[in-house]
Backbone bond lengths (Angstrom), bond angles and torsions (degrees), N, CA, C in turn:
res aa  C-N    CA-C-N  psi(-1)  N-CA   C-N-CA  omega(-1)  CA-C   N-CA-C  phi
1 M - - - 1.453 - - 1.522 109.38 -
2 P 1.345 119.62 131.82 1.463 120.90 -178.23 1.519 112.14 -57.26
3 R 1.341 116.03 141.01 1.460 120.99 -178.44 1.521 110.45 -103.48
4 G 1.273 118.99 48.47 1.455 121.89 179.07 1.509 109.86 150.97
5 P 1.334 116.80 -175.05 1.463 120.45 179.10 1.523 110.68 -72.20
6 G 1.334 116.23 168.13 1.453 119.78 170.57 1.522 109.08 -78.27
7 F 1.327 116.74 149.72 1.458 121.59 179.83 1.522 110.16 -115.84
8 L 1.325 115.78 134.05 1.455 122.62 177.49 1.532 107.03 -118.95
9 F 1.320 116.98 113.46 1.456 122.04 -174.05 1.522 111.69 -102.90
10 D 1.322 115.44 133.32 1.446 120.18 161.44 1.534 107.13 -67.92
11 L 1.329 116.97 170.91 1.467 120.00 -176.18 1.531 111.95 -109.96
12 D 1.329 117.64 -69.89 1.461 122.05 -176.28 1.524 111.02 -67.81
13 G 1.337 116.25 122.84 1.455 120.48 -179.96 1.512 113.97 84.74
14 T 1.325 116.86 -11.08 1.470 121.81 -179.72 1.522 110.80 -108.83
15 L 1.312 116.78 -48.87 1.465 121.86 176.75 1.524 111.93 -110.39
16 V 1.332 115.94 -25.58 1.464 120.97 -175.18 1.528 109.35 -129.35
17 D 1.328 116.34 138.25 1.462 122.61 -177.56 1.532 109.39 -84.54
18 S 1.332 116.00 79.78 1.457 120.90 -171.71 1.526 113.36 -133.39
19 V 1.325 117.72 4.00 1.464 119.99 -174.96 1.521 111.81 -61.24
20 Y 1.310 117.27 -46.04 1.458 119.31 -173.42 1.525 112.13 -74.10
21 Q 1.325 117.01 -27.25 1.463 119.34 172.06 1.531 110.14 -65.69
22 H 1.335 116.42 -39.17 1.468 119.43 176.02 1.530 110.98 -63.55
23 V 1.332 116.42 -41.77 1.466 119.81 179.57 1.527 110.58 -58.80
24 L 1.326 116.73 -48.31 1.454 120.23 -178.62 1.520 111.92 -67.05
25 A 1.331 116.67 -34.54 1.466 119.66 177.67 1.523 111.09 -66.71
26 W 1.352 117.12 -39.21 1.467 119.92 176.64 1.521 110.87 -66.56
27 R 1.337 117.49 -38.24 1.466 118.97 178.85 1.529 110.46 -62.96
28 E 1.314 115.85 -44.08 1.465 119.63 178.67 1.524 111.21 -61.80
29 A 1.331 115.99 -41.83 1.464 120.36 -179.10 1.524 111.37 -65.08
30 L 1.326 116.89 -40.18 1.459 121.00 179.10 1.530 110.95 -68.33
31 E 1.319 116.22 -40.61 1.466 119.22 179.64 1.518 112.03 -65.39
32 A 1.340 116.08 -25.54 1.464 119.73 178.90 1.524 112.09 -64.92
33 V 1.355 117.57 -21.48 1.468 120.71 176.77 1.529 110.78 -111.90
34 G 1.330 115.27 18.37 1.450 119.30 173.66 1.505 116.39 84.19
35 I 1.355 118.57 19.98 1.461 122.05 179.61 1.520 108.60 -109.80
36 S 1.326 117.16 121.30 1.452 122.04 -178.99 1.524 109.50 -110.12
37 L 1.337 116.16 123.81 1.464 121.88 179.11 1.525 109.63 -136.74
38 S 1.330 116.39 145.19 1.456 120.58 174.62 1.526 109.52 -66.90
39 V 1.329 114.96 147.98 1.463 118.33 -175.49 1.524 112.21 -64.88
40 W 1.356 117.82 -29.02 1.466 117.87 -178.93 1.522 111.19 -65.30
41 R 1.330 117.30 -33.41 1.467 119.86 177.95 1.529 110.93 -66.43
42 I 1.311 115.92 -37.84 1.466 119.88 178.72 1.530 110.09 -69.02
43 H 1.335 116.12 -42.37 1.461 119.75 -178.97 1.521 112.30 -57.67
44 R 1.330 117.35 -37.12 1.456 120.75 -177.27 1.526 112.00 -63.56
45 R 1.316 118.00 -17.05 1.466 121.54 -178.58 1.528 113.31 -104.59
46 I 1.319 117.16 -6.76 1.458 119.32 179.82 1.525 109.67 -63.40
47 G 1.309 115.93 135.27 1.465 121.97 -175.42 1.509 111.05 114.75
48 M 1.341 116.47 -24.66 1.465 120.76 171.93 1.529 109.51 -75.37
49 S 1.320 115.91 167.15 1.450 119.11 169.46 1.518 108.93 -65.74
50 G 1.340 116.55 156.82 1.452 120.10 -178.75 1.512 112.79 -58.19
51 G 1.327 116.65 -39.56 1.458 120.17 -179.43 1.515 112.49 -64.79
52 L 1.336 116.70 -46.14 1.459 120.34 178.47 1.518 111.39 -65.77
53 L 1.324 116.31 -39.39 1.454 120.60 178.98 1.519 110.14 -58.85
54 L 1.315 116.45 -47.23 1.461 119.79 -179.56 1.520 111.50 -63.95
55 R 1.315 117.09 -43.08 1.467 118.95 -179.91 1.526 111.27 -62.51
56 A 1.338 116.27 -40.13 1.460 119.80 179.98 1.524 111.15 -65.98
57 L 1.331 117.03 -42.80 1.456 120.23 -179.33 1.523 111.56 -69.29
58 L 1.310 116.63 -40.25 1.465 119.57 -179.76 1.518 111.23 -67.82
59 R 1.333 116.23 -31.16 1.462 119.80 176.28 1.534 110.43 -62.05
60 E 1.347 116.03 -36.26 1.459 119.92 178.71 1.524 112.12 -67.52
61 T 1.321 117.18 -31.32 1.464 120.46 -177.64 1.519 112.43 -88.05
62 G 1.341 117.17 -19.36 1.453 120.32 -175.13 1.513 113.11 74.80
63 R 1.311 116.83 10.53 1.470 121.98 -177.05 1.526 110.36 -86.82
64 E 1.300 117.00 132.62 1.465 122.26 174.15 1.529 108.42 -92.67
65 V 1.321 116.21 134.43 1.462 120.14 177.32 1.523 109.09 -130.24
66 T 1.288 115.45 153.86 1.458 121.19 -179.76 1.526 109.71 -85.21
67 P 1.338 117.88 160.63 1.470 119.85 174.89 1.529 112.02 -56.24
68 E 1.308 116.65 -33.42 1.460 120.23 178.63 1.525 110.85 -65.86
69 E 1.342 116.90 -40.00 1.459 120.17 178.00 1.519 110.97 -66.44
70 I 1.337 117.17 -40.00 1.465 120.31 178.18 1.523 110.32 -60.56
71 A 1.330 116.70 -44.24 1.462 120.37 178.55 1.528 110.57 -62.57
72 R 1.346 116.48 -37.76 1.458 120.51 179.72 1.532 110.87 -68.39
73 I 1.329 116.84 -39.90 1.467 120.40 177.56 1.524 110.54 -61.96
74 Q 1.328 116.99 -45.72 1.466 120.51 -179.11 1.524 111.37 -63.43
75 Q 1.323 116.93 -40.11 1.463 119.79 178.80 1.523 110.91 -67.47
76 H 1.331 115.64 -39.49 1.468 119.32 178.70 1.530 109.86 -64.81
77 H 1.333 117.30 -39.00 1.467 120.01 176.60 1.517 111.17 -59.75
78 A 1.334 116.83 -45.85 1.468 120.46 -179.74 1.529 110.80 -60.27
79 E 1.322 116.96 -40.80 1.468 120.24 -179.23 1.520 111.25 -70.38
80 A 1.339 116.62 -41.06 1.467 120.16 179.35 1.523 110.71 -65.57
81 F 1.327 117.15 -41.71 1.456 120.11 -179.80 1.526 110.61 -65.44
82 A 1.320 116.91 -37.81 1.467 120.41 179.04 1.530 110.97 -60.22
83 R 1.335 117.08 -35.07 1.466 120.18 178.93 1.526 111.54 -69.78
84 M 1.335 117.06 -24.40 1.463 121.30 -178.49 1.524 112.85 -93.74
85 L 1.305 117.65 -0.39 1.465 121.18 -172.03 1.527 112.49 -59.02
86 A 1.324 117.38 -30.77 1.468 119.69 -179.13 1.522 111.78 -64.01
87 Q 1.340 117.78 -18.73 1.462 121.54 179.65 1.527 112.69 -85.10
88 V 1.312 117.39 -12.17 1.470 122.07 -171.32 1.532 110.39 -85.85
89 R 1.306 115.24 138.18 1.473 121.78 179.15 1.528 109.88 -133.79
90 P 1.329 117.36 154.44 1.475 118.87 167.84 1.515 109.22 -62.00
91 L 1.316 117.21 144.38 1.459 120.91 177.06 1.529 110.34 -69.80
92 P 1.329 117.49 153.97 1.469 119.92 179.62 1.527 111.95 -52.84
93 G 1.320 115.13 128.16 1.455 120.82 176.74 1.508 115.19 83.52
94 A 1.328 119.41 -3.28 1.466 120.03 -174.51 1.527 111.99 -62.49
95 R 1.311 116.47 -51.23 1.471 119.26 -179.47 1.528 110.98 -63.48
96 D 1.339 116.62 -42.18 1.466 119.97 -179.57 1.528 110.93 -63.73
97 L 1.330 116.40 -39.64 1.470 120.34 178.81 1.520 110.82 -61.05
98 L 1.318 116.66 -49.46 1.464 119.95 -178.84 1.526 111.30 -64.10
99 Q 1.339 116.51 -39.34 1.461 119.95 178.76 1.524 111.23 -65.90
100 T 1.323 117.27 -39.84 1.466 121.23 179.13 1.524 110.65 -63.14
101 L 1.323 117.31 -43.61 1.464 120.32 177.99 1.526 110.73 -62.79
102 R 1.320 115.19 -41.06 1.471 118.83 179.71 1.522 110.23 -62.02
103 E 1.333 116.61 -46.47 1.465 120.40 -178.48 1.523 111.74 -67.02
104 A 1.321 117.15 -28.37 1.462 120.85 179.23 1.525 112.16 -83.26
105 G 1.319 117.54 -1.71 1.458 120.54 -179.76 1.511 113.91 76.88
106 V 1.341 116.67 20.69 1.465 121.13 -179.69 1.527 108.63 -92.35
107 P 1.330 118.19 121.88 1.468 120.02 -179.36 1.526 111.60 -74.25
108 W 1.338 116.32 144.46 1.461 119.95 178.14 1.526 110.34 -151.10
109 A 1.320 113.34 158.57 1.464 120.78 -179.76 1.518 108.05 -144.70
110 I 1.320 116.16 167.37 1.463 122.69 177.53 1.526 108.42 -116.61
111 A 1.333 116.27 135.97 1.460 121.85 179.31 1.525 108.11 -134.03
112 T 1.322 117.49 113.77 1.456 121.59 -175.35 1.517 111.93 -125.48
113 S 1.328 115.85 144.89 1.461 121.07 177.15 1.525 112.32 -74.79
114 G 1.339 116.72 -9.92 1.458 120.19 -179.44 1.513 112.18 -74.52
115 R 1.320 115.02 154.41 1.456 121.21 173.08 1.527 109.49 -70.99
116 R 1.323 116.37 155.67 1.455 121.07 -177.26 1.530 111.52 -58.35
117 E 1.321 118.12 -40.17 1.460 120.59 -177.09 1.527 111.58 -64.49
118 V 1.331 117.00 -31.18 1.467 120.57 178.30 1.524 110.55 -83.77
119 A 1.326 117.29 -37.94 1.469 121.21 -175.16 1.522 113.09 -75.96
120 Q 1.320 118.33 -31.29 1.466 120.78 -171.51 1.523 113.41 -58.15
121 P 1.346 119.73 -46.41 1.471 118.11 178.30 1.523 113.03 -62.86
122 I 1.341 117.07 -31.24 1.468 120.18 178.27 1.520 109.96 -71.16
123 L 1.310 116.42 -42.51 1.459 120.65 179.94 1.523 111.07 -58.86
124 S 1.335 116.29 -34.42 1.465 119.84 -178.13 1.528 111.91 -64.46
125 L 1.329 117.70 -22.14 1.460 121.10 178.82 1.523 112.24 -70.33
126 L 1.327 116.77 -18.79 1.464 120.78 -175.99 1.522 113.42 -93.75
127 D 1.340 116.92 -2.94 1.475 121.00 179.15 1.530 111.46 53.76
128 L 1.327 116.14 49.62 1.456 120.94 -175.77 1.523 112.32 -74.45
129 D 1.313 114.90 146.35 1.464 120.39 167.86 1.523 107.79 -63.66
130 P 1.327 118.24 136.94 1.470 119.73 -177.43 1.522 114.23 -62.03
131 H 1.334 117.13 -15.11 1.467 120.25 -179.12 1.531 112.68 -89.18
132 V 1.326 118.26 -3.87 1.467 120.44 178.40 1.527 109.10 -66.33
133 P 1.338 118.47 126.75 1.471 119.81 177.62 1.529 110.92 -65.97
134 V 1.316 116.29 129.24 1.459 122.44 176.79 1.527 107.60 -128.85
135 V 1.330 115.86 121.41 1.462 121.87 179.64 1.522 107.69 -110.71
136 T 1.328 117.01 127.39 1.456 121.66 179.23 1.527 109.65 -118.88
137 R 1.326 114.86 178.05 1.469 120.95 -179.88 1.520 111.66 -57.53
138 D 1.326 116.71 -28.78 1.461 120.48 -178.58 1.521 112.93 -68.23
139 D 1.333 117.24 -17.91 1.463 121.54 -172.81 1.526 114.13 -93.65
140 V 1.334 117.46 -7.29 1.467 119.54 -174.15 1.526 110.02 -133.96
141 Q 1.327 115.05 161.83 1.461 119.55 178.72 1.513 111.42 -74.49
142 Y 1.350 116.53 -40.91 1.457 121.16 -178.52 1.521 109.02 -130.63
143 A 1.349 115.41 142.53 1.461 120.54 177.02 1.528 109.84 -101.78
144 K 1.328 117.31 -171.49 1.458 122.39 -176.94 1.528 110.94 -60.87
145 P 1.319 117.28 140.09 1.474 128.92 15.97 1.524 115.16 -87.33
146 D 1.334 119.51 9.03 1.462 119.95 171.39 1.526 109.56 -69.50
147 P 1.320 118.05 156.74 1.471 120.58 -173.14 1.523 114.87 -86.89
148 D 1.327 117.67 -0.68 1.465 121.07 -169.07 1.530 113.98 -55.66
149 L 1.336 117.45 -43.08 1.464 120.37 -177.77 1.525 111.54 -59.38
150 F 1.323 116.75 -45.35 1.467 119.79 -177.41 1.526 111.47 -74.38
151 L 1.318 117.00 -35.68 1.468 119.15 176.19 1.519 110.81 -62.64
152 T 1.326 116.53 -41.68 1.470 120.75 179.71 1.517 110.72 -67.57
153 A 1.336 117.08 -40.65 1.465 120.53 179.36 1.528 111.22 -63.29
154 A 1.344 117.02 -42.80 1.462 120.39 178.07 1.526 110.90 -63.39
155 E 1.322 115.57 -39.72 1.470 119.71 178.70 1.520 110.86 -62.08
156 R 1.325 117.07 -39.85 1.468 119.82 179.48 1.523 112.27 -68.79
157 L 1.340 115.83 -28.42 1.467 118.79 174.70 1.521 111.69 -77.68
158 G 1.332 116.59 -18.67 1.454 120.43 -175.96 1.504 112.82 75.75
159 I 1.355 116.76 29.48 1.458 122.37 -177.92 1.522 108.68 -123.65
160 P 1.338 118.85 134.76 1.465 119.71 175.55 1.521 110.71 -56.88
161 I 1.313 117.20 140.10 1.462 121.13 -177.53 1.522 110.99 -59.86
162 Q 1.334 117.89 -29.23 1.467 120.94 179.53 1.525 112.17 -67.84
163 E 1.342 117.02 -15.47 1.463 121.49 178.50 1.525 111.53 -102.29
164 C 1.326 116.58 16.33 1.463 121.26 -178.43 1.524 111.12 -113.08
165 V 1.318 114.41 153.84 1.463 122.90 172.56 1.518 107.72 -114.74
166 V 1.317 116.49 124.27 1.460 121.82 176.07 1.527 108.13 -92.28
167 V 1.318 116.80 129.23 1.460 122.54 177.24 1.524 108.32 -113.16
168 G 1.334 116.41 118.71 1.454 120.26 -178.52 1.512 111.64 -148.00
169 D 1.332 115.36 166.52 1.464 120.65 -176.71 1.518 113.14 -109.68
170 S 1.333 118.76 -5.49 1.464 120.23 -176.21 1.524 111.19 -121.40
171 V 1.330 115.02 160.59 1.464 118.65 176.50 1.519 110.66 -62.99
172 W 1.331 117.44 -27.80 1.470 120.72 -178.84 1.522 110.62 -69.22
173 D 1.327 117.17 -35.76 1.473 120.65 174.82 1.522 110.56 -61.13
174 L 1.317 115.58 -45.81 1.458 120.10 -174.14 1.522 112.20 -74.57
175 L 1.328 117.50 -33.81 1.464 119.58 173.34 1.527 110.57 -63.98
176 A 1.323 116.26 -41.53 1.466 120.08 177.83 1.526 110.78 -64.37
177 A 1.340 117.33 -38.40 1.462 120.83 178.42 1.519 110.73 -62.96
178 R 1.340 117.18 -43.41 1.466 120.88 179.21 1.517 110.74 -62.29
179 R 1.318 116.57 -43.34 1.460 120.07 -179.52 1.532 111.79 -66.96
180 A 1.329 115.68 -29.70 1.465 119.73 178.58 1.526 111.98 -77.28
181 G 1.338 116.89 -25.16 1.456 120.62 -177.64 1.508 113.48 97.44
182 A 1.343 116.91 17.95 1.463 121.33 179.37 1.521 110.38 -103.01
183 L 1.342 116.16 158.81 1.455 120.66 170.97 1.527 108.81 -73.14
184 G 1.336 117.02 146.43 1.448 121.38 -179.68 1.507 112.48 -115.98
185 V 1.319 116.29 136.92 1.463 123.42 173.86 1.523 106.90 -120.93
186 G 1.322 116.29 129.30 1.457 120.68 -178.69 1.516 112.44 -101.52
187 L 1.332 115.75 147.76 1.466 122.26 173.13 1.525 108.54 -120.14
188 L 1.321 116.53 141.47 1.458 121.97 -179.22 1.524 112.47 -81.59
189 S 1.316 117.76 -4.18 1.459 122.65 -171.89 1.523 114.48 -72.24
190 G 1.330 118.05 -3.70 1.458 120.44 176.93 1.510 113.27 -102.66
191 G 1.349 117.33 -3.21 1.446 120.25 175.19 1.513 116.24 103.25
192 Y 1.334 119.01 -5.95 1.461 121.04 174.54 1.530 109.24 -81.63
193 G 1.334 116.45 152.79 1.453 121.05 -179.75 1.518 112.64 -82.73
194 R 1.326 115.20 160.85 1.466 121.21 -179.19 1.531 111.92 -57.74
195 E 1.345 117.02 -46.93 1.455 119.60 -177.41 1.525 111.45 -65.37
196 E 1.325 117.69 -36.83 1.464 120.81 177.25 1.527 110.76 -61.00
197 L 1.309 115.66 -45.35 1.461 119.87 -179.04 1.523 110.99 -66.45
198 E 1.321 116.48 -40.24 1.469 119.56 178.99 1.530 111.00 -65.46
199 R 1.325 116.85 -40.97 1.472 119.61 178.27 1.518 111.44 -64.00
200 A 1.325 116.64 -31.12 1.461 120.34 -179.85 1.523 112.26 -79.50
201 G 1.358 117.21 -9.01 1.456 118.84 174.25 1.509 116.52 127.17
202 A 1.354 119.01 1.61 1.466 119.75 -179.97 1.528 110.43 -70.34
203 Y 1.327 116.83 127.91 1.461 119.03 177.26 1.523 111.30 -92.16
204 R 1.318 117.71 -12.06 1.454 124.16 169.51 1.519 107.57 -143.37
205 V 1.330 117.16 146.77 1.460 121.82 176.38 1.525 108.24 -131.14
206 Y 1.320 116.89 130.86 1.457 122.84 179.00 1.524 109.45 -125.39
207 E 1.323 116.37 165.72 1.462 120.02 -176.04 1.519 112.50 -69.79
208 D 1.312 116.76 -46.90 1.458 122.02 -173.69 1.533 107.72 -163.83
209 P 1.348 118.32 -178.24 1.471 118.84 -179.56 1.529 113.65 -57.63
210 A 1.338 116.96 -35.32 1.470 118.96 179.65 1.520 111.22 -63.16
211 D 1.318 116.89 -40.17 1.458 121.04 178.88 1.527 110.69 -68.05
212 L 1.318 117.19 -40.19 1.467 120.51 176.03 1.523 110.34 -61.84
213 L 1.320 116.94 -41.33 1.465 120.78 179.10 1.525 111.15 -58.23
214 R 1.322 116.60 -39.51 1.472 120.27 -179.92 1.520 112.64 -69.43
215 H 1.331 116.95 -16.93 1.468 120.61 -176.08 1.524 112.16 -122.59
216 L 1.315 117.75 28.89 1.460 120.28 -177.53 1.520 112.78 -58.35
217 D 1.337 116.76 -30.27 1.463 118.53 179.75 1.525 111.40 -63.67
218 E 1.350 117.43 -26.18 1.455 120.42 -179.85 1.525 112.88 -72.93
219 V 1.314 116.76 -18.32 1.468 119.90 -179.82 1.527 111.95 -111.22
220 G 1.334 115.91 18.80 1.455 119.67 169.01 1.504 117.31 96.24
221 V 1.331 117.87 10.27 1.466 120.40 179.00 1.514 108.76 -98.30
222 R 1.321 115.64 124.37 1.456 121.71 -179.66 1.521 109.66 -128.06
223 S 1.317 115.58 144.17 1.461 118.78 168.20 1.524 107.90 -77.73
224 Y 1.323 116.10 164.81 1.469 117.83 178.23 1.515 109.99 -59.74
225 E 1.367 115.70 -37.74 1.462 118.71 -178.22 1.526 110.19 -63.62
226 A 1.348 115.91 -43.19 1.464 119.20 -177.25 1.513 111.66 -69.50
227 R 1.343 116.18 -29.06 1.459 119.12 -176.80 1.527 111.86 -80.94
228 S 1.326 116.64 -22.26 1.464 120.14 -177.30 1.518 109.72 -86.30
229 D 1.316 116.09 134.95 1.463 119.79 176.41 1.524 109.03 -71.65
230 P 1.322 117.77 128.37 1.464 119.09 178.62 1.523 110.66 -65.21
231 T 1.309 115.13 151.20 1.465 119.63 177.82 1.517 109.41 -68.36
232 P 1.321 119.10 123.15 1.468 120.55 -178.67 1.510 111.24 -59.74
233 K 1.331 116.01 136.51 1.448 119.91 177.19 1.524 110.17 -76.90
234 E 1.301 115.52 145.59 1.459 119.88 179.90 1.531 109.69 -69.89
235 I 1.301 116.65 129.35 1.451 121.53 -179.53 1.541 108.06 -97.78
236 P 1.333 116.08 125.83 1.477 118.43 -178.82 1.529 110.73 -54.34
237 G 1.308 114.03 137.20 1.458 119.14 177.38 1.511 113.64 86.42
238 K 1.339 116.92 -3.73 1.466 121.00 179.63 1.500 109.61 -111.24
239 T 1.305 117.12 149.71 1.459 121.81 177.98 1.506 108.25 -125.96
């Protein structure tokens, strides 16, 4: 029997330290079509689907691009990110967190706005069991901040979304969690601030997966021992 709610994890910035590689890959891809943007502007959009991210950034520049250019930018991003993959690492505590949930009988899944071709090499860093549900941008009509990714992930776990906790590092993760009807937990490991995450709907914020692991009891995960009431000790003079 599960010992807590189901968990739905974002990937980049939540389980894997890859946000800034994505930022630099998007900058390179944009510069390839003559669009120059500061990296902080790109970072603020990380967590959205690639299509929404591009539309938001292009809106800031006032630049019109053709569908062909958008496809070229996305492909260039995938190629640039692939070259940076050697720099990417699992975040502290990520593997231990997932293993602890597995051993505790807590179901979990991964839901990422990235395309499968971009996400697959990152997923391999986590040494996942092949049966772990993984939902990518290819599996849904709309990505974050729409709720589709998390709704699909909960469905694959066979758990109502209202009984799930979404763990993410961006405001887009938490907005999607609110729209889906799930509780949201924020991590600072993607570069967003605590207050930003709380305003977007996080009811708890932790530094990274290792910090979340240390506070699992705060998000509803209990061991059998912790969940069982200890047998009261006999008090002298009482019957």
